[in-house]
C-alpha positions, 0 to 999 in steps of 0.5 A: 098877749095871753093872760092867766089869773092865779091867786088874785094876781095877773100873770102875762107871758112876759113874767111867766118864766119868773113866777114861782113853781105852781104848788098843790096849795095854789091849785087847791085855793083856785079850785076851793078844795082841800090840798090833800085832795089835790095831792091824792088826785095828782099823786095816786095811781089812776085806779085810786084817784076816784077814792079821793074825789068825784070824777068831776073834781078829778077832771077839774084838778087835772085840767088846772094842773095841766093848764098851769104847768104843775110839775110834782117834786119827786123828792118831796113826794117821796118824803111825804108819802114814804114812797118813791113810786119807783120799781126796779127791774133786774134782767140778765141782758136787756139786749135779749129780745125775750127780756126786752119784751117782758120789760115792755110789759112791766113798764107799760103796766107800771105807767098805768099804776102811776109808777116809774121803772128802771132796769139794769143788767146783771149778766146772770152774775151773782155778784152783780145781782147783789150789787145792783139790788143794793143800788136799787134799795139805796134808791128806795124803790117801792118794789123789785121785779127779778128776771134773773133768779137762780133756782136755788133761791139763796139770793132771794132769801137775802132779799126777803130779809130786806123787807122790800116787796118783789116778784119774779118773771120769766124764771120761777123759784119755789116759795117766791111769787112769780109770773112765768110761762108754764115751761114744763107744759111747753116742753111737753108740747115740743115733745108731743109735736116731735112724737107725732112726726115719728122722732124717737132719737132726739136731743135737747139743748138744755140751757143753763143749769141754774135757770128754771126755764131750761130746767122745766122745759127740758124736764117736761120734754124728757118726761113726755118721751118717757111716758111714750116709752122712750128714754132720752139718753143723757149724752143727748142732753147738753147744757148751753148759754141762752144765745146763738153761740151757746146753741151752736157750740152745744150742737157741734158737740152733739154732732161729734158723738156720731150720727145726728139725732133726727130732732133737736129741741133747743129751750130758747129760740136763739140757741135754736138759731145757733143749732140751725147754723151748725147743721147748715155748716155740716151739710144737714137741712133743718126740717128734712135731715134734722127737725129743730124746735125752739122756744119763745116765738121771738119775731125772728123765728118766722123770718129765718131762711128756714122758719123755726118751729117754736113754743110761743110764750106770752112774753109781754103778758108775763111782764104785765102780770108780774108788775100787777102782782107786785102792786098787789104785794105793795098794797099788802094783798095776798098773791099767788104765782101764775103760770101762763099757757104756752102754744106750739107754732109749727113751721118748716124747721120740723115739718119740712114743708 
């Protein structure tokens, strides 16, 4: 039978389940340190713990807490610190692999800072954005990460008035802190690749009109063609949902206009997959009859029957960077938006090889 000594009393396995919960004061008394030191070590983010005690003391506190099965009381901690250590994350759809990968980065970085996250879907519906945000505010989150922002920023102006720190990931909005891929540069990279292959009659599956991702990727692409002296005609630029169904529908519309373009840039890999399907159904071969390029470099892109040329965006790093920026805001530190570099990944859908 194992025996544990705590606060001058002998406890055996028989009465372990009956004992009172281990408290911060119990730990402090056994270690002969102040209870506030124990609290700061066990509740602070890892990078802040050494400000509360020496490395040796931090180690002793953590070891004893683990040995005795200490469990923090989230409600009591929140009341004591006026912080919940909780971060809310809003995305259009977590089923979207891009957004899921970004969220993994957010959650990973949050854990490193002693924070917990929870995520909710808004389906890009403004009413849902507001109601889900109000729900998060009701849960007293310390900060919010938005992955579903509209370019006009009206909703974010309302959030600003609530006084909770927030950052944007994936999509940017002028005047609000964000961590995004440099999507204008990504659009330029797609254009330069197609120009090098000799494509002058090109089309764009441009995404949703309210999202900076589609706006910036399309803008960078069209501007690069304009610099080469080539105008991308307005009827060659079609809006679409950011999914395979949207890409297919837009490509079907494009193919009704007459002869197909020699190349199509879809501002999202899933829209590009829809484009590949529509071309196949019309007897056109991607990479030979029509070049196709997507965006994000999701894991599916390299595994398709016709491997997809795409612009790789640093999705995981975007999530990590967004959470790090939020932590800086929560500490009252000045922050600047960040643009992460994209990279062209050439495959068969444009090279035909």
